[in-house]
C-alpha positions as CSV (number, residue, x, y, z in Angstrom):
1,M,0.0,0.0,0.0
2,S,1.2,3.5,-0.7
3,L,-0.3,7.0,-0.4
4,D,0.4,9.4,-3.2
5,L,-0.6,13.0,-3.9
6,V,-1.4,13.2,-7.6
7,D,-2.2,15.9,-10.1
8,V,-5.6,15.6,-11.7
9,E,-6.6,17.5,-14.8
10,P,-10.1,16.7,-15.9
11,S,-11.0,17.8,-19.5
12,G,-12.3,21.3,-19.4
13,R,-11.7,21.8,-15.7
14,D,-9.1,23.2,-13.5
15,R,-6.2,21.1,-12.3
16,Y,-6.2,19.9,-8.7
17,E,-4.3,17.7,-6.3
18,H,-5.9,14.6,-4.9
19,H,-4.7,11.8,-2.5
20,L,-4.6,8.4,-4.0
21,V,-4.2,5.2,-2.0
22,R,-2.6,2.4,-4.1
23,F,-3.2,-1.2,-3.2
24,A,-2.2,-4.6,-4.7
25,P,-5.1,-6.4,-6.3
26,V,-7.1,-8.8,-4.1
27,A,-8.4,-12.3,-5.2
28,A,-11.3,-13.9,-3.3
29,T,-13.3,-17.1,-3.7
30,V,-16.8,-18.1,-3.0
31,V,-16.6,-21.9,-2.5
32,L,-19.8,-23.9,-2.9
33,N,-20.2,-27.6,-2.1
34,D,-22.7,-30.1,-3.6
35,R,-25.1,-29.4,-0.6
36,D,-25.5,-25.7,-1.7
37,E,-23.4,-24.5,1.2
38,V,-20.7,-21.8,1.1
39,L,-17.3,-22.0,2.9
40,L,-17.1,-19.0,5.3
41,M,-14.6,-17.9,8.0
42,W,-15.6,-16.2,11.2
43,R,-13.0,-13.6,11.9
44,H,-12.2,-10.5,13.8
45,R,-11.3,-7.2,12.1
46,F,-9.3,-5.0,14.5
47,A,-9.7,-1.9,12.4
48,T,-13.5,-1.9,12.9
49,R,-13.5,-3.9,16.1
50,T,-16.0,-6.3,14.6
51,W,-16.5,-10.0,14.1
52,N,-18.1,-11.2,10.8
53,W,-18.2,-14.0,8.3
54,E,-15.9,-13.7,5.2
55,I,-14.9,-15.6,2.1
56,P,-11.2,-16.5,1.7
57,S,-9.4,-13.6,0.1
58,G,-6.0,-12.0,0.0
59,I,-3.4,-10.0,-1.9
60,V,-2.2,-11.2,-5.3
61,E,1.6,-11.6,-5.1
62,D,3.8,-10.1,-7.8
63,G,3.7,-12.2,-11.0
64,E,0.9,-14.4,-9.6
65,R,-2.1,-15.2,-11.8
66,L,-5.4,-14.0,-10.3
67,A,-7.0,-17.5,-10.3
68,A,-3.9,-19.0,-8.8
69,A,-4.0,-16.4,-6.0
70,A,-7.7,-17.1,-5.3
71,A,-7.1,-20.9,-5.0
72,R,-4.0,-20.4,-2.9
73,E,-5.9,-18.1,-0.4
74,V,-8.6,-20.8,0.0
75,L,-6.0,-23.4,0.9
76,E,-3.9,-21.2,3.2
77,E,-6.9,-19.7,5.1
78,T,-9.2,-22.7,5.3
79,G,-7.3,-25.9,4.6
80,W,-9.7,-26.8,1.8
81,Q,-8.3,-27.2,-1.7
82,V,-10.2,-26.2,-4.8
83,E,-9.4,-27.8,-8.2
84,S,-10.4,-24.8,-10.3
85,V,-12.0,-21.4,-10.0
86,E,-14.0,-19.3,-12.5
87,P,-14.4,-15.6,-12.6
88,L,-17.5,-14.4,-10.7
89,A,-17.3,-10.7,-10.1
90,Y,-15.0,-7.7,-10.2
91,N,-15.3,-4.4,-8.4
92,Q,-13.4,-1.3,-7.4
93,P,-14.5,-0.8,-3.8
94,I,-13.3,2.8,-3.4
95,G,-12.7,4.1,-6.9
96,G,-12.8,7.8,-5.9
97,M,-9.6,7.6,-3.9
98,S,-8.0,4.3,-4.6
99,N,-6.8,1.9,-7.4
100,A,-8.1,-1.1,-5.3
101,E,-9.4,-4.0,-7.4
102,H,-11.3,-7.0,-6.1
103,H,-11.4,-10.1,-8.3
104,V,-13.9,-12.6,-7.0
105,F,-14.0,-16.2,-8.2
106,L,-16.3,-19.2,-7.8
107,A,-15.2,-22.7,-7.0
108,R,-17.6,-25.6,-7.0
109,G,-16.4,-28.2,-4.5
110,A,-13.4,-28.5,-2.3
111,T,-11.4,-31.2,-0.6
112,F,-10.1,-30.8,3.0
113,V,-6.4,-31.5,2.9
114,A,-4.9,-30.1,6.1
115,P,-5.5,-27.5,8.9
116,P,-5.1,-24.0,7.6
117,V,-1.5,-22.6,7.3
118,D,-2.7,-19.0,8.2
119,T,-4.0,-19.8,11.7
120,H,-4.6,-16.1,12.5
121,E,-7.1,-15.7,9.7
122,A,-10.2,-17.3,11.2
123,D,-11.6,-18.3,14.6
124,R,-13.9,-20.8,12.9
125,I,-14.4,-22.2,9.4
126,E,-17.8,-23.5,8.5
127,W,-20.0,-24.6,5.6
128,I,-23.1,-22.4,5.8
129,P,-26.3,-23.0,3.7
130,L,-26.6,-20.6,0.8
131,D,-30.3,-20.1,1.8
132,R,-29.0,-18.3,5.0
133,I,-26.7,-15.8,3.3
134,Q,-29.1,-13.0,2.4
135,D,-30.3,-12.9,6.0
136,M,-26.7,-12.9,7.3
137,I,-25.9,-9.9,5.0
138,D,-29.1,-8.1,6.2
139,R,-28.1,-8.7,9.9
140,R,-24.5,-7.4,9.1
141,E,-23.0,-10.7,9.9
142,I,-21.3,-10.5,6.5
143,V,-20.0,-7.0,5.8
144,A,-16.7,-7.3,3.9
145,G,-17.2,-5.7,0.5
146,V,-15.5,-8.5,-1.4
147,A,-17.6,-11.2,0.4
148,V,-20.9,-9.3,-0.1
149,T,-20.1,-8.8,-3.8
150,G,-19.3,-12.4,-4.4
151,L,-22.1,-13.9,-2.4
152,L,-24.8,-11.5,-3.9
153,Q,-23.6,-12.5,-7.3
154,V,-24.0,-16.2,-6.5
155,L,-27.5,-15.5,-5.1
156,A,-28.5,-13.5,-8.1
157,R,-27.4,-16.2,-10.5
158,R,-29.3,-19.1,-8.8
159,P,-31.7,-20.9,-11.0
């Protein structure tokens, strides 16, 4: 992450300075199983002093493919391995002041291979029925932008 002061010159307008927060891209994955459940992590976010459910996500490393980063984060944070991921959603969560990009993928099915490597990432890891997700979002039990984006996309595309 870096903070820059940039010159902005919109067409037909006066030039001005604006702060820009630069981030590495984030890759995240909504993992669904054959029982129509989604893999979620219960975690604490110290910046907001809140607990909530999230999907596996993290920073894409230099030179790493987005899909590979998404699958890696699932394994590192949950201990579940996905065979493949497909693009699900893309957003720029704070486009007015940042270059942040969230790439959300969908994985259908996963195999538990080992306890998570990143033990600080979640207090609990659970498969939660997809039918409960909208209510959880409404009750602010799921608030992370990347998780809300991905989960709402899955709900919107249900047959």
